[in-house]
N, C-alpha and C positions, 0 to 999 in steps of 0.2 A: 422447402429450406429456402431462407432470404438470401440473395445474392446481390452484393453492392454494383453500382455502377461501374464497369471495367474502364471507362474512357477517364481517366483522370490526370492530373499534371504531374502526379508523382512518376511517371516514367515506367510504369507496371500497371498490371490488372490488380483490382483490389481482391481480397480473399473472398470467398464465400464463407458465411458464418452459420454453424448450427442453430436451428429452432428447437432443438429438442435434443435428449440426451438418453442413454441407455440407462435404465433404471441401475441403481447402485448405492452401496452405503459403507462408510467406515465407521467401526465402532471405537475410533479413539479421535482425540484432538492432541494436537495438531494433526490434520490429514496430510496424507502424503500423496504429492502430485504424480509422482511415479506410477501410483496405482489407480489414476482416472482415466475415465475413456470417456470421449476423448480426451486428449492432455490438453490442457488450457492452453492459448497461443499465446506466446512470451514474447515473441518478435515479427513485427509486421514485414512482408517482403516489398512494401511500398515506402517504407521509412526511409528518408534521407538525411542523414545527419550532416551536420555542418559546422562542427568545432565549437558548438556553444558552451562547452564545460571544459574546455582543453586546459590542463594542468589542475583541475579541481579535485577536491577529494569529498566522498559522501559516505555515511554513514547510515544504513537502511535497517530499520529492524523488520524481522518478516522477510526479509528478503531472499529467502531462500526459494521461495514458490510464489505462486498466483502474481497478485498486482506488485508485489516486492521485487520478484524476480525479474517481470517485464520493465519494472522501471531501473533497475541494476542494468541490466542489458543494455537500455536505451543510454543511460549516463555514461557506460563505457562506450558506446559508439559515438558519443558526443565528446569524448577525451578524458573522461573522469577516472580514476582509479575509486573503488569502492571496499567499504566494511561491511559485510553482511553478518547482521545479528540474527540468530535462529535459537529455538530452543534443543531439539533434540533430531530434528530431521535432517542427519548427517548426509544421506544419499542426494537428497533433492538440493542441497546446499553446494556440495561438491559439483554438481552438475550446472548449478547457476555460476559457480565460481570458474568451470572450464568455459562457459560461454563468455564470460566476461575477458579471460586469458586468450581466449580466440579473438578477441576484437583488439588484441594487443594491448589492454590494461593489467592493472594487479587488482587483486582481489584477498582480502582477509578474511577470512572465516572465525567468527565469534559466536561459540556456543554457551547458553546460559538465558536466566530467567530475568526479564526485564522488569519484573515486580521487587526485584532485589536491588535496593540503590546502589549497593557495593559492587555488585556485576555492572551496574551501568556506567560507574566512575572508571572500572578498569577497561569496559569496553572503549570507552573514550580515550584513556592513556595508553592504549594499546593501538588504535587508530593512530594517535599524534606520534607515539613510538616507531610506527611503521613508516607513516607516509609524511611525517612533521607539519602538518596543516589540517586544518577541518575547514571545508566551505558550506557544506550543506547535510543537514538531518532531516532524514524522513522518517518521521514517526509511523509506523504502519502497522505494526504485528497488534492482533486482536484476538480474542475468542468469543464465542458465543453458545447458548445453550437454551433452546426453546423450552418453554413451559406454557401451560393454557390456562394457570392464573397465576395470581401474586402471590398466594400463602404457598404455594410449592417452591417459590425461590428460597433456599437453604441460606442463612448466613456465610455459609462456607462458599456457596456457589457465589453471592452477592460480591463478597469480597475478593474472590478470584479474578470476577470477571472486571470488575474495577482496578485490581493490581495490575492485572495486563494492559487492560484498554486506556486507562486513565494515569495512574501512579507510575507505571513505567514511562509513560511519556513525559512527566512532569521530573523523573528521577534523570532520565537519559538527557533533556535537555538543560537542566541543573547542571550537570555534568559538563557538556559541550560549550554553554555560555562563554565561559571565560576563553575560550578557546577561537570563538567566533568572531573575525575581524568586520569592519564595514564593508557591506557588499555581500556578507553572506547570508543565506537564507535556511527556513526551516518550513517543512511542509508536513502537515498532519492529515492522515486519512480519517475522515470522517464518514458518513452516511447518509444517504437518504431517508434513513429511520430515523434521523436526527430531528428530520423535519414532517414526516409522514407518520411516523410511529410505527409499531408493530405488536399486535395483541399478545404475540407467542414470543417475543424477544423484548422484554419490560427493562431487563436490566442492561442488556447490552443497547438498547435504543437509548437508555438514560445516559450511558457512558458515551455515546456520541453526540448527545445533545451538550454534554461537558466538554466535549474536544472542541466543538464550534465556537463556546464562549471562552474558552482556553486561547484559541487561536485567535480570536479578536482581541481579546485582554493583552496576551503576551505582545501580539502586535503593537498596542499603545506603548507598552512598557519597554520595548527595544528600538523602536523607531530613530529615537534619540542617539542609538549606536551605528544607523545606518545598516541593522540587520531586519530583512523582512520577514514575515510571517503568513503563510497562508494553508490554506486546506483543500482538498479535492475530496467531493463526498460522492463515492460509486452508487450506482445502482444496483441490479443485481449482475453480479459478474462471476463466471465460471471459475472457482478458485478450490483450494482442498478444503477450504471452509465448508463448502457445501455439502458434498457427501458424508463430512464428519459430522455435519450438523441435523440434516433432514433425513428420513427416510427413503427408501429407494422410489416410492412413489412420487413422493414430492420432488426428488430430485429430476425425475424425467420430465416433467414439466416446468422445471426451474427457469424462470425469466419471462414465461410466456405471457405473462398477464401485464408486460410493459408494453408502450405503445409501439415499439418497434417488433413486439411478439416474440422476442427472443432475449437470451442473456448477452451481457456484452463480455467480451474477451479481454485479458489482462493488457495485450498490447494495446487496445484503444483507449486505456487511460495514461500508459507512459508518457503521450506526447504531454500531457497536461503537469505532469510533474518536471517535465524537462522546462517546459516554459515557465514554470514558476522558480525553478532553481537557476535559470538564466538571467543574463541582463535585458533580454525580452521584456521582461515583466517586472523593469526597474521600478515603476511608479504603482505597483501593486502591491498591497499590503493588508493584511485582516480581512482578507475575502475569501471567498470560498468557490470553487468550480465544480460545476453538476454535471456528471458524466453518467447519465442513468438511462439513455434510450430514449429520451422525449418526453420524459414526465416534467411537468410544470414546478418550479419550486421558486417561490418568491422569498428569497432569505440567504 
């Protein structure tokens, strides 16, 4: 097991991180975080909030679990109220809401399909109706379906993957933009697969490449409005997407081929989203932050 240096300036010991996982598989997507062993780490014991998002409001797709949950908790710690958009993982969403409320913030749960533009409009409208403002949009929801050749990707799968990963990002951002003032931020979750590719995740990798281009182009489109647009490109991260995508043998060794020889945990990405949502990144737009365990990516 990899163990971080305990001599940190954060005032506490760094957590140990698992370098392998028990074999497991979930035969449905979205995956369920409460069924994972061990559960993903959504909250770092060494994170020290500094009120960087005090009074702000964020909407986070896929915020019920995995990376989205960790980001939602970190935003709440920094003072933001949060709307969580999820498909149907009610138990996971309620747990995320509980943790946000525990931080003294408010959390609105919004269940629906982001591939439906009408739902995206409603999600933004309900967020504005509840909190009277919107400062940050985190487009994070995604799905993936491994196949070993291009001809095995059905039109239905291709449409569904793009509807969730790309079209939903467009729809939610379109709905949110009229409500975003100068200083607002949009953060998109890309992936290392946008840069390295993946032979069994052809459609997923294509969507993530589209997200990188969308991030750069949208940044140029709205920079005059004082809105910043950036992305985070995770490497192998232990989230419900993993056991719901891969077989038990693949899950057991997930992340072992990264330079750090382990998968990342959601709480290791959350500070990147806090940085991009806060004024700390006031001169940063159109960029991608790579949180991937040491893989060198030039792009």
